[in-house]
Every structure is written in structure tokens, then in C-alpha cells.
N, C-alpha and C positions, 0 to 999 in steps of 0.2 A: 468340370469342378472336381470329378472323380480323380484327376491325375495330380490334384493340389496336395502336398504335404503339410498337415497341419502340425503346429508344434508351439511351445512356449519358450521364448528365446531367454538365455541365462543373461543377456545384455543388449542394450539397445545402443544405435550410432547416433548421435546428434550432427547432423550435417552442417548446421551453421546458418548462413543465409545462401539459400539455393540461388544460382545464378549470377551471385555476387561474390564469388569466391575470391576473386582477385583484388576485391577491395576489403578483405578481411583484416588486414594489417593496419589498414586506415581506421577501421571500425574499433580495433584492440586499443588504438591510441585515445579515442572518444572514450570507450567503455573504461578504462584504466583511470583518466583523469576524472570522470564522473564518479567511479567507485571511491577514489581518494576523497573526493568531496563530500559523499556520503558519509563515510567513515568520521571523517573529521567533524562535519558539521553535527550528525547525531551524537557523536560522542561528547562534543561540547555542550550540546543541550542538557545532556543527561548528567554529564559532570555539574554543571553550573547547578541545575535544579536540585540535585542531591547534596552538594555542598553549602547551598545557600538557604539558610530557616526561612529567609523572608518570602521564598518560592514555594515553600511547602503548603500549597493549596490545592484544591481540587482540580482546578482549570489546568495547572502545571503538571499535575499527575498525569492527567489525560495526555498532555503533552509528552511525557517520559514514554508513556504506553506506544505513543503513535511512533516515536523514535524508535523504540524497541522493535515493532512490527516492521519498520522500514529497514533495520539493520539485518534481521533475521532473513527478510525477503532478498535484499541484496546479497548476503552472504551464501545464500543458498543456491544462488544463481550466476552471479558474476564471475567468481573465480573460475568455474567449469567454462562460462562461456570465453573467457580469455583463453583458457587452454586450447579450445578449439580454434581461435582465431590465431594463435602464436604457433602451436604445436600440431595442429589437426589432430589432437587428441579427443575425438568424440566419443569414444566408447565409455559408456555409464552402465553400471549393473543395474538390473530391474528393480531391486529393492532400493538402491540409491535413487533411482529414476522416480518412483512411487514417492520416496521420502520428499525429494525436492518438490514434486507435484504437490503434496500436501502442504509443505511449508509456504509455497508461493500462494496458493489460493486460500488457505486457511488465515496466514498473516493478511491477506487482502480483506478478508471479511472481517477480521479484528479490527483492522485500520477503519472500514466503514462504521463499524458499531463505535469506535472511539470517537470519530467524527458526530455521529449521532449524539453521543453522551455529552460532547463539548457544545453541541446547539442547547441541547437542554439545560446545561449548565448556564449559557448566556441567557436562557429564557426566565430561568428562575432569578438571576442576578438583575435583570432590566425590569422585569414584570412585577417581581416580590422582592425587592432589595432588602427589606427588614426582616426576610424569613431565610434569606439566602445561607447565612452562616450556620443557623440551627439546622437547616435541611441538607445541604451541600456539605458534607462532612469528608474528611479523608476516608473515613469506614465505608460511606456510601460509593465513593469512586473506585476503591479497591473491588467492592462487590459489583460493581459494573464492568469492571475490568475481568473479573473472573468469568461473569455471564458472557461476555464476549468471547472468550477462549473456549467456553464450554459450547457455545451455539456454532462456532467454527469447527469444533472438533465433530460435534454431532452431524453436521452437514457435510463434511469432507470425507469422514469414515466409510459411508456408504458407496461414495464415487470410487475409492480405492477399491473396495469390495468387488464392485461391478466390473472393473478392470481386471481383476483377477479371474474372472471367469470366462473372459474372452479367450479366443485361441486365434494364431496368427499362421499365415500360409504364404504370404508373398515375400515380406520383408522385415527386417527390424530396424532399418534406417528412419529417423524421425527427421522429418524436413522443418527444424525449427531450431533455435540456439539452445532451448532448455525444455524440459518434459511438462509441455502445456497439455492439458487434459484432452482436448479435441484431436490433438496432432498426434496423439498416442492411439486414440480410439480409431481414428481413420486406417490406422496400419492393420485392424484385425480384421478377420474373415466372419462372414456369417451375419446375423442380426445385431445391429448395436444401437438400435432405437432408444432401449432402455436408458443406455449411458447417455446418449444424447439429450433425450426428454429430462432425465434428472438432473443432469449438468446444468442444462438450460433454467430448470425450476429452482435450483439452488441460487443461481445467479439473480434471477429474478426476485426471489424472497429477500436476498440481502440487499441487492442494489435498490429495487423498487421500494421495499419496506423502510429502509434507512432514509432514502431520498425523501419520502413520504413524511416521515417524522421530522426531517431536517427543514423541511418545507413547511410544515404547520409550526414549528417552533419559531422560524422567521416570520411567519405571517403575523403571529401574536406579538412578537416583537417589534415589527413595523408599526401595527396598530397601536401598541402602547408607547413607541417613541414619537409618533405624530401627534399624541394627545398631549406632550410636553409643550409647555407654554414658551420656553426659551430655546432658541435657536443654538446658542451654546451647548445647553444639556443635550439637543437632539444630536449635534455633530459628537458630542463626547460619547453618547450611549451608541451611535455608529461605529465610532471608531474603536469601541472595544470589541466589536464584531468584525473588523477589517480583516484582522490576520486569518480568523477562522474562515471566513468566506473564499478568502485567497486559496487557504488549503484545500477545500472542497472543490473549488475548480479545478485545482492543479491535479487533483487525485481522480476525479471522476471523468473528466474529458477525455484523457489518454484510456482510462478503463473502459468506456462507453465506446470509443473508436475501436479499440482493439476486439472489443467483445462482438460489437454488430458486424465489423467487416469479416471477423473471423467465421461467424455462422451464418452472415445472410450475404456477404459481399461474394458472391461466386465468381463474379467477373473481374475481381480485382486480382491482380498479381500475386502469385505466393509470397513474393520477397517483400510486398507492400506490408501484407499481415503480419509478417515477422518483425519488420521494422518498427511497425506501430505498437506490437507486443513490447517490443524492446523499450520503447518511449516511454511505456507504462512502468517498467521497473527502473528506469533510470531518472525520469523527470521529476516525479513526486518525491522520491526519497532525497533528491539533492536539493531541490528548492524550498522543501517545507521549512528546514532549519534556517535557511536565509531569509524567508518570509518572517517567521516569528522574531529571528533576530533584529531585521531591521524595523519592523513594525511595532513590535511589544517593547515598550519602554523598560519594563522592569528586567527583561532578559538582556537586553541591550546593555544596561547598567552593570548587571551582575558579569556578564561575557567581558566587559571592559576590566572590571576589578580582578578577574580571573588571569586575564591576558596580560594587562597593565596595571599590576598593583600600585606602583609607584605615582604613575600619572593619575589612578582614582583618588589615591590619598592627597595629592598636592589639590586636585579639583575640590575635594570635599573639605580642605582648609581654607581655600579661597572663599566658599561659601559661607 
């Protein structure tokens, strides 16, 4: 250890997918296609909700917040990922790396909080329908959104400060396609247990706490729905939750797989870790707008009005 030279790098080098460099061009095609769908789908959701007063409701405000977090996450990572795949331009300044890390993880935390808020929204709408309009207002939705951002910022800021205290002695090459927290920490020399423990604790607080809240909300929702006498009423109540449950599944399954394999899957090949982490960046932001567009009648109708105004006008006249 005495011969090692300790330093703080001025830049890191993102390697991409180690061992699969020959497939980088193939990966770039998939990433580019997904990024295009992500931008188009989430921007369409935002545009429709902003332009259509009929959608100015708390549930759709939460959907706007979710789309914004997905656009931030994707835009902070995928363009740089494409530059690695296309031009082998993996060099990234340290401050840019830390900023990317902050936006990736903070946006994920905000998205998780938004899903919890949407679960509470469905709980109040189904279990206390007469009180819903007076309780769940646009002002409350905005406050919940601000609280989600504040929580993410407070949890992520110490993580960046803990990285700043590290020293490096071996390499500045990050074996990943983006600045993932543990991928950077593993480059450091010396004791990194504080970084690992804090990162794990923050993730457990967010994922565990939010999933617990979502689970409790749906427990009470299911209990209330099963008490309804009409099968039609039950199906309608469950139908209002269908899109939200799909989005929860799409978000949390890739996140949990990536998180667990990265920390505990020591026998899993490195490229598998990285591919799973990339799925977390690509799949939820791409599928969520599609799920809401297909399963939510109000959004589907408004999208048709925006994209095909003449057809929507003809349909309204025939009705």
C-alpha cells in the first residue's frame, strides 16, 4: 500500500458494458429508439395535461410529476450513454459525474414518492369518495410534489459529500454506462463502509417506506371494494387502479433487480449488473406513458383530440 499514489481525479472514464464492447453499436440502436419513445411519450402526456382543463386534477398532476422525473433521469444519462456507444467518448468531468449521479438517484426517489402519492389519491377516491374533492386539491398535490423533491435532495446530498471525502489510488475508469453510486465508490481506496451503509440505508428508507405506504393503501382499497354489493362497481373501482398498479410493477421490479444484484449478486457477471441497471433507465420511462395512454380513457381521448383534431370533431358530432 505504501507504493500507491493517492489522488482525486479531474475526470472519470465511463467504460460502457465491459466485455460486450463489440455489441455497443447494437446497444446504441436500442437506446436511441427507447430514448425517442421516452421523449415523445412523456412530452405528449405533459402537453395533453397542460392544454386540457378537463385533466387539471390531482391524479393527472401526479402523472405530470412522474413524466418530468422520467425525462430528467433519461436526459441526464442516455445522451452520454449514446456518446460512449457511438464515439467511445466515455470521459466525464467529476462534477458532471456527481451531478448525473444526483439526478439519477434523486429522480428515482421523487418518482417513488409520486407513486405513493398516487396510491393515497386512489385510497381517498375509493374509500372516501364524498370527501375526495374537498381533501385532494391541486394545492395538496403541489405540496406533496415539493415534499418529494425536498426528501430526495436531503437524502442524496450527504451521499455526494461522502464521495467527496474519498481518495483514489488505482484507476478512474468506471465499469458502467453511467455514474452509478456504488460503481464510483468501488474505485476508491481505503474504508468505504460509510458510503455503502448510507447508500443502502437511503435506498431502504425510500423503497421500503414507499412500498409499505402503497401496500397499506391498496389493502384498504381492496377491503373497501370487496364490500361493494355490485360486481360492476367492483370492476369499475379496480379499473381506476389498474394503470397505477401497472406503473408500480414497471418501476419497482427493474429497480429492485438492479439494486439487489448490484449489492448482493457477487457471483453475477458484471455486464449483467450493468444491463439490468440500464433496463431500469429505459423500461419504466418508456412504458409508463404508453400504459396511461392505453388504460386511461380520459388521457386516450385527449391525446386523440391533440393528434387527430378533425377525427375527434367528427366523432363528437356523430355522438
